[in-house]
C-alpha positions as CSV (number, residue, x, y, z in Angstrom):
1,X,-84.3,-19.8,-159.3
2,X,-85.0,-17.9,-162.4
3,X,-88.7,-17.3,-161.5
4,X,-87.5,-15.6,-158.3
5,X,-84.9,-13.5,-160.1
6,X,-87.4,-12.5,-162.8
7,X,-90.0,-11.3,-160.2
8,X,-87.4,-9.5,-158.2
9,X,-86.2,-7.7,-161.3
10,X,-89.8,-6.4,-162.0
11,X,-90.4,-5.4,-158.4
12,X,-87.0,-3.6,-158.1
13,X,-88.6,-0.5,-159.8
14,X,-91.5,-0.5,-157.4
15,X,-90.2,-1.5,-153.9
16,X,-87.9,0.5,-151.7
17,X,-84.2,-0.5,-151.7
18,X,-83.7,-3.6,-149.6
19,X,-87.3,-4.7,-149.7
20,X,-88.3,-8.0,-151.3
21,X,-91.6,-8.9,-152.9
22,X,-93.9,-11.6,-151.5
23,X,-95.7,-13.5,-154.3
24,X,-98.0,-16.5,-154.1
25,X,-97.7,-18.2,-157.4
26,X,-99.7,-21.4,-158.4
27,X,-98.7,-22.9,-161.7
28,X,-100.5,-25.7,-163.4
29,X,-98.2,-27.5,-165.8
30,X,-98.0,-30.9,-167.4
31,X,-95.7,-33.2,-165.3
32,X,-93.7,-34.1,-168.4
33,X,-92.5,-30.4,-168.5
34,X,-91.1,-30.4,-165.0
35,X,-87.6,-31.6,-164.0
36,X,-87.6,-32.6,-160.4
37,X,-84.0,-33.9,-160.4
38,X,-82.4,-30.5,-159.9
39,X,-82.0,-30.6,-156.1
40,X,-81.6,-33.7,-153.9
41,X,-84.4,-32.5,-151.5
42,X,-86.7,-31.5,-154.3
43,X,-86.8,-27.9,-153.0
44,X,-86.1,-26.7,-156.5
45,X,-87.5,-27.8,-159.9
46,X,-87.0,-26.6,-163.5
47,X,-89.6,-26.2,-166.2
48,X,-89.3,-26.9,-169.9
49,X,-89.4,-23.5,-171.6
50,X,-88.6,-21.8,-168.3
51,X,-87.3,-18.7,-170.0
52,X,-90.7,-18.2,-171.8
53,X,-92.5,-18.7,-168.5
54,X,-90.4,-16.1,-166.7
55,X,-90.8,-13.6,-169.6
56,X,-94.6,-14.1,-169.6
57,X,-94.8,-13.8,-165.8
58,X,-92.7,-10.6,-165.9
59,X,-95.1,-9.1,-168.5
60,X,-98.2,-10.0,-166.5
61,X,-96.8,-8.6,-163.2
62,X,-95.4,-5.5,-164.9
63,X,-98.9,-4.8,-166.4
64,X,-100.6,-5.2,-163.0
65,X,-98.1,-3.0,-161.2
66,X,-98.3,-0.4,-164.0
67,X,-102.1,-0.2,-163.5
68,X,-101.4,1.0,-160.0
69,X,-99.7,4.1,-161.5
70,X,-96.4,3.7,-159.6
71,X,-98.1,4.9,-156.3
72,X,-96.1,2.4,-154.3
73,X,-99.2,1.7,-152.3
74,X,-99.7,-2.0,-151.7
75,X,-102.5,-4.0,-150.1
76,X,-101.3,-6.1,-147.2
77,X,-103.2,-8.6,-145.1
78,X,-102.3,-9.6,-141.6
79,X,-102.9,-13.1,-140.1
80,X,-105.3,-13.1,-137.2
81,X,-104.0,-14.3,-133.9
82,X,-103.8,-18.1,-134.0
83,X,-104.2,-18.4,-137.7
84,X,-101.7,-20.1,-139.9
85,X,-100.6,-19.4,-143.4
86,X,-101.3,-22.3,-145.7
87,X,-100.6,-22.9,-149.4
88,X,-103.2,-23.5,-152.0
89,X,-103.3,-26.1,-154.7
90,X,-103.8,-25.8,-158.4
91,X,-104.2,-22.6,-160.2
92,X,-103.5,-21.1,-163.5
93,X,-100.9,-18.9,-165.1
94,X,-102.0,-15.6,-166.6
95,X,-103.5,-12.2,-165.8
96,X,-105.2,-11.9,-162.5
């Protein structure tokens, strides 16, 4: 969706060609501002004011990446043997 495209457009300047960013994003939003009737399996949702959300997200991520000075050095974390990746719940939108 538009969040994915927005993030990819920011990371395009930082990642090598063909690489894609991995972002964990938890958004807390009032249920009335979410449209879940976009995809039959509910794999995609839309947000009221989604353009503003994407723009704000791009500004925050760009600010964070600019602090790194364009070094293209990124922190990675490997899962330990037998560990599983799990999603979190809740969260807020804004600067980290």
